[in-house]
N, C-alpha and C positions, 0 to 999 in steps of 0.2 A: 424480599418477596421472590419466590421462585417462579419460573415460567413453566406452565404445564402445556406441553406441545399439543396434546389432544384437545385441550380447552380452546386453543387458539386456531388450530388448523383443521380440527375435526378428526374423526376416527375413520380411516379408510375401510376398515373391516366391518364396522356396523353402520357406516354411512350416516353417522350423526353429523349434523351441520356444525361448522365452526362457531366458536363464541363470537358474538358481535361486540366489537369494541366501541366504546363511547367516544366522545370528542377527544379525550386524552390519547387514545390509540394505544399501540403496543408500548410506546415509551413510558407510559404510566405504570406498566407491569414490570419494568426492568429496573433493577437497582443500578443506577449509572455509576456510582462509586465502585461497586463490586465488579462491574463489567470493565471499567477502566483499569482497575487493579489486576484483573485477570489478563487483559491485553498486555499491559506493561510487563507483567511477570513472564509471559510467553515470549515477547520480543527480547527482553533482557536475557533470558536463558539462551537465546540463539544468537546474540550479538557477536560473540567471538567467532563462532562458526561462519556467520555471514561475512564478517570482516576478513576471515582467512581465505574463503573460497571465492567470493563474489568479485573482488577486484581483478583477478586473472581473467575471468569471463568478460567483465566490463571492458577491460583494456582491449580485448580482441574485437569487441563489437563497437566501441566508441568511434574509432576512426571511420569505418564504413558508414556508420549512421550520420556522423557529422558531414561526411562527403556527400551523402545522399540528399541532405537538406541544403547543400550549397554553402555550408559554413566555411569561413576563411578569415583572413586578416581583416580586422575591422568589423566583422559580422557580430551581431548580437543574437543569442538564442535564449529561449526560456526552458529551463529544466523543471518540469512539474512532476513531482512524486516519482522521481527516478532513483530513489535510494539516498544514500548518505552524501552524494555530491561527486562521485567519481566521474560521471559523464559531464557534469558542469565544470569540473576542474579541467578536464580535457578540452572542452569547448573554449574555456578561457585561454588555454595555451594556444589553440588554433587562432583565436581572435588576436592574440598578441604576436602572431607570426611564428610560433614555436610548434611546428608540426612533428618534429622528429622525436 
C-alpha cells in the first residue's frame, strides 16, 4: 500500500484538511516489510563508504569526547547509537588503561 502525502498531511495549496487516521494510525498505512527492505538497501549501499571515511573522523573526536565525560582507567561508559562501535572500542581501550 502506498502512502499518499496529500491524504495524510493535507494540501497546502487548496487548504484541504489532512486525512484523519483511525486507531491504527499511520503505521497501518505503511508496508513495514517494504520500508525495512528500503532502509536495509540504503544502508548496505553506503556501508563501504561509511567504513572508509568515518573511522578517521571518529578517531579525531573519540579522545576529546571521552576526556570530556571523564572516562579513564576503570571507567564504564555506555555507547548508544554511536555507529558501528568505533567510539565504544576506544572507550574500552581507555578503561583498560591504553590511551595511546
